[in-house]
N, C-alpha and C positions, 0 to 999 in steps of 0.2 A: 504493500500500500504506500502511495506517495505521501511524503511529509507535507503538511499544510504550510503553504507560504504565509509569511507574517510581515506586516508593516508596523513599525513603531514610530510614532510622532512624539517628539519631546517639546513641550511648551512651558512657558513661564508662569502664566496665570490662567484662572478660569476665564473663559471667553476667547483666549488666543487660538483655540483649536478651530474656531469657526471659519475665519476668512481665508487663511492661506492653505489650510489642509482639510477643511470640512468636506469639500467635494471628493477628494481622493479617499478620505476615510469612509465616506458613505458608499462611494463607487466600489471600492475594493471589498468592503464588507458584503456588499450585494453580490459580488462575484465569488464569495466563499473564502476569500483571503482573511486570515485572522488579523484583527486590528487592535493595536495596543496604544492607548494614550497615556503618556506620562506628564502630569502637571506638577511643576516644581514648587509653586507657592500656593498659599490659601487666599491670596488676593486681598489681604487686610487693608491695603492702601487704595482700594477702590471706593466708589461712592457708597454711602450708607442709604438706608431707607429715606425717601423724600429728597434724594440727591445731595445729602449732607457730605461735604468734601472732607478729606483727611485734614486734621488739624482744626477743623471748625467745631464749635460746641455741639455736643450730641453725637459726634462720630465715635462709635464703639468698635474697636478693631475686632474683638471676638465675635460680635454679632454680624459684622460685615463678612468675616470669613465664613461663618455658618451659612449666611444667605448665599454667598457666591458659590460655595461648594454644592449647595442644594440646586442652584441654577445650573451648575456644571453637570450634575447628574442628569438633569432634564435634557440638556444639550446632547449628552452621550447617547441617550435613548433615541433622539431624533436622527442622529448620525449612524445609529446601528453599531456603535463601537463595542467590541467584545470585552475588552478589559480596560478599566481605568485604574491607574496606579498614581497615588498621591505621595509625593515626597514630603509634603507638609511643612516646607520652610516658610519663614516669615517674608511677606512682600517687602521689598526694599524701597518701593516708591520710585517716582520719576527721578532722573538725574538732578542732583542739587537739593533734593528735599532733605529735611532733617532725619527722615526715616532711614536714609542711607547709612546713618551712623549707628543704628541699633546693632548690637553685637550678634543678635540672632538673625539679622537680615540675610536673605539668601546670598546676596552678593558678597557677604563677609564670611560665609562658611568656608572652611578650608577646602580647597579643590579636591584633595585626595579623598576627603570624607564624602562629599556630595557625588563626585564622579564614581567613587567606589560603590555607592548605593545604586547608581544607575547601571554600572557594570554588572551588578548582581541581577538586576532585572533583565539585562541582555542575556546573561547566562541562563536565566529561567525561560525566557520566551524565544530565544534564538532567532531574532528578527533577520529576515533576508534583506529588508530595506529599512533604513532609518532616515528620518527627516527632522531637521531642526533649523535654526536661524544661522545666518552668516556671522562673521566676526563683528559686524556692526549691530547685531541684535535683530537683523531683518531689514534689508534695503535702506539702511541709514537711520533706523529708529533710535538706536543707542540707549535704550532703557537698560539700567544695570542688571535687572533680572533676565532680560533677553540675552544680553552679552554673556552672563554667567551660564545660562542654559546652553548657549553655543559652546562655551569652554568645557563644561562637564560632558557634553555629548561627544565632542572631539576626543576628549581624554578616554571616555569609556569605549568608543569605537576602536581607538588605537590599542587600548589595554586588552580588549577581548579578541579582536580580530574576527568577530563573528559576522557582522553584516557583509553581504556580498555587494551591496550598493549603498551609498551614503549621499544625501542631497541637502542643500540649503534651500529654504523657501526664497522665492524671488518675485518682485513686482516689476515687470519690464517698464522702462521709462516710456516706451511708446504707448503702452496701455494706460499709463497715468495721463499722458498728454491727451489721449483720445477721451478719457473720462472727463477731464477738465473741460474739453470742448463740448461734450454732450451736456454737461451741467450748465454751462453758460448758455447754450442754445435753448435749453429748456425754460429759462427765465424764472426758475423757482426761487432764486435768491440764495440758494444754499452756498455757503462760502467754503471753497475747497481750493486752497492755494499751497500745494506742497513746495518745500524748499528745493533748491537745485540739487542738493545732496541726497534727496529722497528717491528711492527707486533703484533698480538694477539695470546697468547698461545692457541693452539688448544682446550684445555680442557675448555676454556671459551666461545667457539663458540657454540651457541645453535641452530642457524638457518642458513641454506644454501639454497638460492633460485636459481633455475635454470632459467637463463634469456637468454639462448642460442638463442631463436628465435628473440631476440631484440638486438643482438650484433651490427647489422648495425645501429640501432637507436642510440646506444651509440657512435659508430664511428662518425656519422654525427653530433651528439651533441658536441662531443669533437672537431671536425673540425671547428665548429662554433666559438670556442674560439681561432681563428688563431693568435691573437696578443700575446698569452701567449705561447711562444716557449717551455718552460720547460714542460708544460702540454701536448701539442700536440706531443712532442717527443715520447710519448708512442705509437703513431701510426706508428713509424718507427721500432717497434719491429718485430721480425720474426713472420710469421703467426701463428705458433703453440703457441708461447708465448702470442700472442694477444688473442687467443682463451682461453688459460689458465687463463689470467688475466680478460677477459671480460665476460666469459660465466656463471659465478656464482657470486652471491653477498652474503656475510656472515655478520652475526649480532650476537650480544650478547643480549639476552632478559633480561631486568632488572625489568620489571613489567608485570604481567598479572593478570587481574581480571576474566579471564575465564580459564577453564581447558585446559592445553596444554601438549603435550608430552615433554619429556626431549630434544628431538632433532626434530626440525621442518624443513619442506621444503616450508613453506608458512607463511608469516607474519600474515595472516588473519585466521590461524588455530584457530578453536573454535568460530569464529565470523560469519561465513557464515550461511545463513539459512539452 
């Protein structure tokens, strides 16, 4: 009997799983590939009930974490993910926030400890394909927890040698440009002006996966994270811009132990029987 193929996605916070990998997680789960989501933090530095921001009166880290993990479990159901693994680290907050200094913040956890825990999960699940962010935390985002998720994943992949293929999520600059154009043409007044350093140069993108049949899964997963207004605001985009944003997911292949074409449309190219 053939061993079941496995995809592992490593993300920083509850809700990160939706946009850059929600489609592939849903697509491959539907194809019978085992899907594993590793979420590194509990999201304490997200918005609280009623949109209360971190540091404002009434923001309760423990209650926010409880809420966000509950939302994450709903998202996992919508995406059909087989296994959710929580590393349980404390959210470090955005770059420059006071939360960065907390000794238990994910970004401050010794790399050998956090990477070691992830390596144990790789030993358990034996993923054929692993996906996480690039060294900037994902197309120039530079969130401390995203950067740390990149670091521990690279370390775990190198330490175990298990994955046959390893990818970074990517947002092609051409796709960003097109989305901005669509939003301006729509006249909705939604403000979306990414900086010049945001996005992945198109020439670095090796893999674009069509997830059009799973757009609704991504919508519902994103809606599950209703407490995070900044994230779900994407659902207010014009329909054409939504389709542009959600119908394909792009990646940069950084490791392959099997023969693959220069440009792929499938993360499991070269791995299927």
